[in-house]
TIFI-115671 format. One line per field, with one value per residue (C-alpha): residue number from 0; x, y, z. Coordinates in nm, 2 decimals, padded with zeros to 4 digits. Example, Ala and Ser with C-alpha at 12.3 -4.5 7.8 and 13.67 -1.06 7.14 Angstrom:
2
seq: 0_1
xx: 01.23_01.37
yy: -00.45_-00.11
zz: 00.78_00.71
***
This chain:
288
seq: 0_1_2_3_4_5_6_7_8_9_10_11_12_13_14_15_16_17_18_19_20_21_22_23_24_25_26_27_28_29_30_31_32_33_34_35_36_37_38_39_40_41_42_43_44_45_46_47_48_49_50_51_52_53_54_55_56_57_58_59_60_61_62_63_64_65_66_67_68_69_70_71_72_73_74_75_76_77_78_79_80_81_82_83_84_85_86_87_88_89_90_91_92_93_94_95_96_97_98_99_100_101_102_103_104_105_106_107_108_109_110_111_112_113_114_115_116_117_118_119_120_121_122_123_124_125_126_127_128_129_130_131_132_133_134_135_136_137_138_139_140_141_142_143_144_145_146_147_148_149_150_151_152_153_154_155_156_157_158_159_160_161_162_163_164_165_166_167_168_169_170_171_172_173_174_175_176_177_178_179_180_181_182_183_184_185_186_187_188_189_190_191_192_193_194_195_196_197_198_199_200_201_202_203_204_205_206_207_208_209_210_211_212_213_214_215_216_217_218_219_220_221_222_223_224_225_226_227_228_229_230_231_232_233_234_235_236_237_238_239_240_241_242_243_244_245_246_247_248_249_250_251_252_253_254_255_256_257_258_259_260_261_262_263_264_265_266_267_268_269_270_271_272_273_274_275_276_277_278_279_280_281_282_283_284_285_286_287
xx: 09.20_09.30_09.48_09.76_09.98_10.35_10.70_10.86_10.80_11.14_11.41_11.80_11.81_11.54_11.25_10.88_10.58_10.27_10.06_10.15_09.95_09.89_09.53_09.69_09.69_09.99_10.07_10.44_10.45_10.77_10.61_10.37_10.68_10.67_11.00_10.87_10.67_10.32_10.05_09.79_09.67_09.82_09.52_09.41_09.59_09.78_09.76_09.98_09.73_10.00_10.26_10.23_10.28_10.61_10.69_10.70_10.87_11.17_11.21_11.21_11.50_11.70_12.01_12.09_11.82_11.83_11.64_11.30_11.20_10.87_10.74_10.95_10.75_10.37_10.26_10.24_09.91_09.71_09.30_09.28_09.47_09.21_09.02_09.28_09.55_09.82_10.10_10.03_10.03_10.35_10.47_10.34_10.60_10.85_10.85_10.78_11.11_11.30_11.35_11.39_11.18_11.16_10.83_10.78_10.43_10.23_09.88_09.83_09.70_10.01_09.89_09.67_10.00_10.17_10.11_10.31_10.56_10.64_10.67_10.88_11.09_11.17_11.32_11.49_11.45_11.15_11.20_10.90_10.95_10.73_10.72_10.66_10.68_10.44_10.38_10.11_09.80_09.55_09.87_09.87_09.53_09.61_09.95_09.83_09.49_09.38_09.63_09.64_09.76_10.14_10.06_09.90_10.18_10.41_10.21_10.19_10.58_10.58_10.34_10.60_10.90_10.72_10.66_11.03_11.03_11.28_11.19_11.29_11.14_11.20_11.18_11.12_11.04_11.04_10.82_11.00_10.83_10.57_10.71_11.11_11.09_11.26_10.89_10.82_11.18_11.16_10.82_10.90_11.22_10.99_10.76_11.05_11.20_10.86_10.80_11.18_11.30_11.66_11.70_11.57_11.64_11.67_11.85_11.90_11.54_11.44_11.23_11.22_11.02_11.05_10.78_10.46_10.46_10.58_10.26_10.03_10.22_10.15_09.83_09.77_09.98_09.75_09.47_09.59_09.89_09.81_10.12_10.39_10.38_10.56_10.78_10.91_10.93_11.12_11.38_11.40_11.28_11.30_11.55_11.50_11.65_11.49_11.67_11.47_11.67_11.70_11.88_12.19_12.03_11.77_12.07_12.24_11.96_11.86_12.22_12.26_11.88_11.97_12.30_12.15_11.86_12.11_11.91_12.11_12.09_12.41_12.21_12.54_12.47_12.12_12.08_12.37_12.14_11.80_12.01_12.16_11.99_12.01_11.87_11.81_11.83_11.62_11.67_11.37_11.45_11.33_11.10_11.24
yy: 12.31_12.46_12.34_12.47_12.41_12.38_12.43_12.17_11.86_11.76_11.96_11.96_11.71_11.51_11.59_11.61_11.77_11.74_11.91_12.25_12.30_12.04_11.98_11.77_12.04_12.01_12.31_12.29_12.27_12.40_12.42_12.73_12.95_13.29_13.22_12.96_13.24_13.03_13.24_13.10_12.96_12.70_12.49_12.56_12.27_12.35_12.07_12.04_11.90_11.79_11.66_11.32_11.44_11.62_11.33_11.12_11.34_11.45_11.04_10.88_11.15_11.10_10.91_10.83_10.64_10.78_10.79_11.04_11.22_11.30_11.43_11.70_12.03_11.85_11.51_11.32_11.14_11.43_11.32_11.44_11.20_10.95_11.09_11.23_10.93_11.16_11.04_10.68_10.77_10.90_10.54_10.38_10.58_10.56_10.19_10.21_10.39_10.16_10.45_10.43_10.63_10.72_10.85_11.03_11.05_11.09_10.92_10.55_10.61_10.51_10.11_10.17_10.17_09.85_09.67_09.92_09.97_09.63_09.63_09.89_09.74_09.39_09.61_09.90_10.05_10.22_10.31_10.45_10.72_10.82_11.11_11.03_11.32_11.20_10.84_10.97_10.94_11.13_11.41_11.32_11.43_11.78_11.82_11.67_11.69_11.53_11.25_10.89_10.85_10.77_10.42_10.36_10.47_10.27_09.99_10.08_10.08_09.72_09.63_09.75_09.63_09.26_09.31_09.38_09.73_09.93_10.20_10.53_10.72_11.06_11.18_11.53_11.78_11.73_12.01_12.17_12.15_11.90_11.65_11.64_11.39_11.06_10.87_11.03_10.93_10.61_10.49_10.61_10.39_10.11_10.23_10.20_09.83_09.73_09.84_09.71_10.05_10.08_10.37_10.71_11.10_11.32_11.68_11.68_11.77_12.05_12.25_12.53_12.84_13.11_13.37_13.22_12.89_13.08_13.22_12.96_12.78_13.00_13.03_12.66_12.70_12.98_12.74_12.40_12.47_12.79_12.99_12.78_13.06_13.33_13.04_13.02_13.37_13.42_13.14_13.18_13.52_13.50_13.23_12.97_12.71_12.60_12.36_12.16_12.24_11.86_11.78_11.65_11.40_11.31_11.22_10.99_10.80_10.80_10.70_10.45_10.26_10.27_10.09_09.84_09.81_09.82_10.08_10.33_10.69_10.90_11.13_11.16_10.75_10.75_11.00_10.82_10.51_10.72_10.87_10.55_10.42_10.03_09.79_09.48_09.20_08.91_08.57_08.38_08.04_07.76_07.50_07.23
zz: 10.04_09.70_09.41_09.22_08.93_09.05_08.86_08.99_09.25_09.36_09.52_09.47_09.75_09.60_09.88_09.76_09.91_09.74_09.96_10.18_10.50_10.72_10.96_11.23_11.42_11.64_11.86_11.78_11.43_11.29_10.91_11.08_11.06_10.86_10.72_10.50_10.29_10.30_10.11_10.27_10.58_10.74_10.71_10.37_10.21_09.90_09.67_09.37_09.11_08.85_09.11_08.99_08.58_08.73_08.91_08.64_08.44_08.67_08.70_08.41_08.29_08.63_08.54_08.88_09.11_09.45_09.76_09.72_10.06_10.14_10.46_10.60_10.55_10.52_10.61_10.26_10.50_10.56_10.54_10.22_10.11_10.15_09.85_09.63_09.68_09.51_09.77_09.68_09.28_09.38_09.52_09.22_09.00_09.25_09.18_08.81_08.76_09.03_09.25_09.66_09.88_10.27_10.42_10.73_10.90_11.19_11.04_11.02_10.70_10.54_10.65_10.31_10.10_10.29_09.98_09.75_10.02_10.04_09.64_09.66_09.92_09.68_09.41_09.62_09.89_10.12_10.49_10.68_10.96_11.22_11.48_11.85_12.08_12.38_12.51_12.71_12.50_12.68_12.67_12.29_12.20_12.32_12.17_11.86_11.81_11.51_11.43_11.56_11.87_11.98_12.09_11.75_11.56_11.75_11.68_11.30_11.27_11.43_11.15_10.85_11.08_11.09_10.71_10.65_10.62_10.75_10.99_11.18_11.43_11.50_11.90_11.85_11.96_12.34_12.49_12.78_13.08_12.94_12.78_12.92_13.20_13.24_13.27_12.89_12.78_12.87_12.77_12.44_12.41_12.50_12.18_11.98_12.10_12.10_11.73_11.60_11.47_11.30_11.43_11.57_11.55_11.85_11.80_12.16_12.38_12.30_12.07_11.77_11.80_11.53_11.42_11.28_11.52_11.83_11.81_11.81_12.03_12.29_12.21_12.29_12.62_12.76_12.66_12.78_13.04_13.17_13.34_13.13_12.85_13.10_13.19_12.84_12.80_13.06_13.06_12.63_12.55_12.14_12.12_11.80_11.99_12.31_12.50_12.81_13.12_13.16_12.80_12.93_13.20_12.93_12.63_12.90_12.93_12.56_12.43_12.70_12.65_12.27_12.28_12.46_12.23_11.95_11.79_11.57_11.68_11.58_11.35_11.06_11.09_11.04_10.79_10.58_10.62_10.49_10.19_10.09_09.76_09.71_09.45_09.50_09.29_09.25_09.04_08.93_09.05_08.79_08.95_08.69
***
């Protein structure tokens, strides 16, 4: 871990990343790609030490209330967050200035901030998002080795749902020849139903591979799934978009089950919901 002083904290579309890099060790992580121009080892996490000052200065000057997004490039609940508490500090600032926020994570550490997330949600809007890729916890430990299992993530989503917080799941990536089977997809949807999620994001069934993350992924295929790398090379060469041969049939199953269980799965509709800021008005009732 190393610290830097950043010049800004929010992107033009109100995305915030307090950390850069990750220690979850997911074998498929696109954030390892060289196109993001990370100038340090991916596991040597960069911490924006002035993030909270920048966020407060930015939000107090914003005229229009919006949803703040975090987790797109680096998980806001990496293990270092236990000690640093920068994500929690950001939530406190979001609450102070009346903004909304959506958090995307794979970590059950987010439960630490349930109290604060509920406060934000009473005032404006908070959405908890979690990535689920593998319903088999044994296999999950291989492809996402340093983070809580998928079963635990589903339980975390249910806790937030039970506390009135809207939840969205990301079912991706679905690794071809590893996770692209009906059993895995059906079990993942069972978890979504159990967790009472409002919506789910799926960009087809497959993954992305480009320089940086391709090499890391292939290294792990050789380690845990011998012979699969050559199948990928033969099937996809150096393609960026890696689509499962079973994608169409799995999408039919996925769409049918989402409709049956009233889970929003139109991508445009889900993203429209995530971006929509909502202010909630509460009237204090007199006891007399």
